[in-house]
C-alpha positions in Angstrom: -97.4 -73.8 -54.9 -95.5 -73.9 -51.6 -96.3 -72.8 -48.0 -95.0 -69.6 -46.6 -91.3 -69.7 -46.1 -90.1 -70.0 -43.4 -92.6 -72.0 -41.4 -92.6 -71.5 -37.7 -93.3 -74.1 -35.0 -93.6 -73.8 -31.2 -92.7 -76.9 -29.2 -92.6 -76.7 -25.4 -92.7 -72.9 -25.5 -89.7 -72.6 -27.9 -90.5 -71.1 -31.4 -88.3 -72.4 -34.2 -88.1 -71.1 -37.7 -88.2 -73.8 -40.4 -86.9 -72.5 -43.7 -87.7 -74.5 -46.8 -84.7 -76.7 -47.7 -86.1 -78.9 -50.4 -88.7 -78.6 -53.2 -89.7 -81.4 -55.5 -92.7 -81.8 -57.8 -95.0 -83.1 -55.1 -93.0 -82.5 -51.9 -91.4 -79.7 -49.8 -89.3 -80.0 -46.7 -88.7 -77.4 -44.0 -85.8 -77.9 -41.5 -84.6 -76.2 -38.3 -81.0 -74.8 -38.3 -79.9 -77.8 -36.1 -81.7 -80.3 -38.3 -83.7 -81.6 -35.3 -87.1 -80.5 -36.5 -88.4 -81.3 -40.0 -91.8 -80.6 -41.5 -92.7 -82.4 -44.8 -95.6 -81.7 -47.0 -96.2 -84.1 -49.8 -98.8 -85.3 -52.3 -99.2 -88.7 -53.8 -101.7 -88.9 -56.7 -102.7 -92.3 -57.9 -105.9 -94.4 -57.6 -106.5 -92.2 -54.5 -105.0 -88.8 -53.6 -102.9 -88.8 -50.4 -101.9 -85.4 -49.0 -99.6 -85.5 -46.0 -98.3 -83.1 -43.5 -95.6 -84.6 -41.3 -93.5 -83.4 -38.3 -90.3 -85.3 -37.4 -88.6 -84.2 -34.2 -85.3 -85.4 -32.7 -83.3 -84.8 -29.6 -80.2 -86.0 -27.7 -80.9 -88.0 -24.6 -79.0 -90.2 -22.3 -78.4 -93.7 -23.6 -80.4 -96.1 -21.3 -77.6 -98.7 -21.6 -74.7 -96.2 -21.3 -76.1 -93.2 -19.3 -72.8 -91.3 -19.6 -73.3 -91.2 -23.4 -76.0 -89.4 -25.4 -77.9 -90.8 -28.3 -80.2 -89.2 -30.9 -83.8 -90.3 -30.7 -86.6 -89.3 -32.9 -90.4 -89.3 -33.2 -92.9 -88.4 -35.9 -96.5 -87.4 -36.1 -98.4 -86.8 -39.2 -101.8 -86.2 -40.8 -102.9 -87.7 -44.1 -105.9 -86.9 -46.2 -106.7 -90.0 -48.2 -109.2 -89.0 -50.9 -111.0 -90.7 -53.8 -110.5 -89.2 -57.2 -114.0 -87.7 -57.1 -116.8 -87.1 -54.6 -115.2 -85.0 -51.9 -114.5 -81.3 -52.5 -111.7 -79.4 -50.7 -114.5 -77.9 -48.6 -115.8 -81.4 -47.7 -112.3 -82.5 -46.6 -111.8 -79.3 -44.6 -115.1 -79.8 -42.9 -114.2 -83.3 -41.9 -110.7 -82.1 -40.7 -112.3 -79.3 -38.7 -114.6 -81.8 -36.9 -111.7 -84.1 -36.3 -109.5 -81.3 -35.0 -112.2 -80.2 -32.7 -112.5 -83.7 -31.3 -108.8 -84.1 -30.5 -108.2 -80.6 -29.2 -111.2 -80.4 -27.0 -110.6 -80.1 -23.2 -106.9 -79.2 -23.5 -106.0 -82.1 -25.8 -107.5 -84.7 -23.5 -108.1 -87.3 -26.2 -104.4 -87.1 -27.4 -103.2 -87.4 -23.8 -105.3 -90.5 -23.4 -104.1 -91.9 -26.8 -100.4 -91.3 -25.8 -101.2 -93.1 -22.5 -102.3 -96.1 -24.4 -106.1 -95.7 -24.3 -108.3 -96.5 -27.3 
């Protein structure tokens, strides 16, 4: 089963549609029209089950060594649920995620701002 198509993401106030561009057995990808934003959802089932949602973003920026030229740079952030074969229900995993999300979104994402600033 796949997510709604297209997905939609808002970054810095700009909403971008992400139509599904690839579907495999345990993986789907959603790309922006310019290819600079990609969302991947995947599942790896082995000794443990890993369910991942990943965002890759790219942009063109001045080359620090040749400021008159632009280079493509990219970054990623992702979330992984790493589950044992038994013992945690989807409701258990969702409850843990909800608590985690509350932690890192509290007070206007203060924890993430500190993390990006190098704090631990």
